N, C-alpha and C positions, 0 to 999 in steps of 0.2 A: 078721905080722912086726913087731916093735917097732923103733922108731928108737933111735939111740944115747942119746938123753936119756930113754929109757924110755917115751916117749909113742907112742901108736898113730899110724901114718901116715894122713894125711887120706883117702887112696884106699882105705883098708880098708873094704870094703863092709859088713863085719859090725858096724861102729861108726857112730855118728852123725857127720856131717861137714857141711861148708858146703854140700854138694850135696844134702843130704837135704831133700825137700819138706816145706814147713810143713804142720802138721796143720790140717784144716778147723776153724775156730773155731765152727762151728755155724750161720753165716749163709749163705744162698744168694744168688747174684747172677743177675740176669735178663739173658739174651742178646738180647732183642728189645724192641719197643715194646708198651706196653699199648694196649688198644682206644681209650681216650680220647685218647692221644697220636696214634694213627693218624688218628682223626677230626679232630683239630685240624690235622694236616698236610694232610689232604685238603681241609678247609675253606679253608685258606690258599691252596692251589693253585687252587681254584675261584675265589676272589676275584681272584687275580692274572690268571687266564685271562680272567675277565669284563672286567678293566680293559685288558689288553694286546691281546686279539684284535681288538676294534674299531679300536685304534690301528694294528695291523698291516694291517688291511683298508684303512684310510684312506691309509696310506703306499703300499700297492700301487696303489690307485686314483690317487693323485697321480702315481705313476710312469707309469701308463697315460695319464693326461691330458697329461703332458709329451710322451710319445711321439706322441700324437694331434696335439698342437700342432706337433710336428716334421714330421709328415706334411703338415699344411696349409702349413707354410712351404715344403716341397719342391714342393707343388702350385702355390703362389704363384710360386715361382721358374720352374716349368715354363710357367706362363701368361705370365710376363714374356718368356721366350724365344720363345713363340708370337707375342707382340706384335711382337718384333723381326723375325720372319720375315713377318708379315702387316700391315705398315704401321701398327702401333700399335693394331690391332683386338684387343679382348678375345676370348677363345675363346667361341664360341657354344655353346648347349646341344647343338646338332647342326646340320649344314648345312641351312639352311631351304630347303625346296622350294616351299612355298606360304604366302603371306602373306594375311591376311584383308583383301581389297580390295573387299568388298561395296559395291555402289553405294547411295547414299542414296535412289535412286528407289524402292526397295522398303520404305523406312521404317526400314531397319536402319542402325546407325551404321557408320562406317568406322574400322577399327583397323589402320592401316597398319603399326604396329610389332608386331602380333600374329602370330607365326609359328605356323601350325597344326601342332600336335604330331602325330607319327606315332602309330599305335596301338601300345600296349605290350601284348604278349602275356603269357600265363601264365608262360612260360619266361623272361620279361624281355627277349625279343627285340623288335625294332621292325618295324612294317610301315608304309611301305616300310623296307627294311633299311639305314638310314643310320647312320654311326658317331656315338656320343655323345661328349661332351667327356671323360667318364670313365665306364666301365662299372661294374657291381656287382662286389664282391669275389669272388663265386662265379661270375663269368662264365667260360665255357670258355677254356682256354688259347689264346692267339693271337688273342683278340677284338680287333678294330681299334678305336681311338678317337683323337680329335683330338690329345690330349696325349701320345700314345704315344712319338713321337720325342724328347720332352723329359723323360720319366719313366724313370729308370734301374731302379727297383724297383717292381713291381706291388703290393707289400705296402702301399704308401702309400695304397691305395684303401680300406683298412679300418682303423677306429679299434681299437686293442688292447682296448678295453672291450667290443667287440662280438664275436659269435660268427660262425661261417661255416656254421652248420647251415641246412637248408632253411627258407624263410619259413614262419612258423607263426602270425602275428598277423593277425587279420581287419582289413580296411580301416577298420572303424568303431571300432577300439580305440585308446585313448590310450597303450597300451603300445608300447615300441620293437620294431621288427622285428629279428629275429636278425641280419640282414645289412644293416641300414639303413646308408646311406653319406653321403658328402658331397654336398650338393645345390647347384646353382648358382642364383643369383637369377634367376627367370624372370618377374618381375613386368612387366606391360605395361598399356597403356590399356584393353584388353579386360577384364582382371580388376579394374582400378581403377575402372572405370565402375560396378561393382556396389556400391561403397561411396562413390561420389562423389569418388574420389581418383585421377584419371588420372595416369599416370606411366610411365616406361620404365626397365627394369633395364639395367645396363651390359653384360650378356652380348651379344656380337656387335657391340658399338658401338666406334668409335674412341676413343682416350683423349682426343681433343680435345673430345668431347661429354660428358665426365665432369668437371665443374668442381670437384667436391669429392671427390677419390678417397679421402682419409683417413677420410671419414664416409659412404662409399657401400658397402653390403654386396655382396660378390661370391659368397662361399661360406659355408655353415654345415653343421653336423651335423643331418641330418634323422632323424625317428623311423622312417621307412620306407625301403625300398630304392628310392629314386627319384633320378634324376640331376638333376631340376629341381624347383623349388618356386615356385608362383605365389601361394600363399596365406599367406605369412609375415605378412601384415598382417591376419590373421584375416578373410579374404574370406568364409569360410563363415558366420561369425557376424554378418556385415554391420556390423562395427565396424572401427575402425582401431587396435585394441589388440592387438599381437602376443601378449600373454600369454594372450589368449582363443583362441589357436590351438595348444593343447598338443600336438596330434598332429604338428605340423610343426617341433617343436624337440626335440632330444635333451637331456635334463636329467640324464644319468647322471654328469656330472663335478661332483660336489658341488652338485647343483641347477642347474648351468649347462651351457653348450655352448661349443665353440670356433668362432670365426668368422674369416674373412679378408676384408680390405677391398681396395678397388681399387688402393690404393698398395702392396699387398703385405704390410702388417703384420698380425699375428694377435693375438688376445687371447681371454680367457675372459670370457663374459658370461652374465648371467641373462636369461631372456626378458623380465622386468620392466624391463630396461634398454633394450630395443629401442624405437626410435621410428619412426614412419611415414616420416620423411624419409630414413632410412638405406637404404630400398629403391629409391629413384628417383634418376635422374641429374638430374632437374629440381630446382632450388632452390626451397624453400618461401618 
C-alpha cells in the first residue's frame, strides 16, 4: 500500500527499509581468543599467583601468630589469678611429690630445687597421676590441671599453627610434633650442673624470689608435646647457647616463637635472641 505522497510505507516488507539488515561486506569477525592470546592470559595468571599466594600464606600465618600470642596472654592472666590464690607463688609444672634430696655421703650432689618428674606414659598420662599445670591439647575431655579454674576456654592450650592429629614425630627429630604445646620453664640446678650453670626456674616459686620478672622466662612454645622443658639452654649439647637446642623451640612463626615472661608480658622472639640469664631467677 502506498502512502499519500506516493512513497512506500517503511513497514512494507517487500521493499528495503531502515530495518533491513546490512549485507555482509565479506569480512568475518572472531567470537573468541586466539591460542596466543589464551597463553598470554594463562601466563599472567600464573605470575600473579606466584606473587600473591606466598603473600596470602604469610598473612594467614601472621593471623595465627597473633592468635597464639593471645592464647599466651590468657595463660599469663590465669597464672596471675593462680598467684593471687596461692600467696604469690607461680604455678608449678605439677604438684611435686619428691624432691632430689640425696645425701652427699654417697658422693652425689644435692639438688634441693629439683623436683623428680613423674613418668610420662605413651598416652601422655603421668605416673603417679598428678595434674599438670596445663595438659596437651588432645588430652581427654575433663582432664584436670592446675590452671583449669582460671582458664575459660581449653582452646588456649593449642597454638592455631599446630594440628591436633596423633603424635607422629620421633623424639630424635628436630621437626615439630603435631600437638606440641606451651611448655613451662623447668630449669633447675640438676640440669644446670651439666653445663656448669646452676640456677632455678620460676615455676613453683614465690614472686619474692624472682627479682627480674620482666627478663625471666616462664613459658614458651615447645617443639614437642611436653608440659615442661629443662633443656632450653642447650643442656644436651653441653653448651649455654639456646640456639643449639632446636628441638626445644618452635620456630614456625616466621622463624621465631612466642614466649611469656614472669611479669606477664608476651613477645615474639628468635632462638638466637635467647640468653642463659633468661632461664634462671638468680641474677648473673
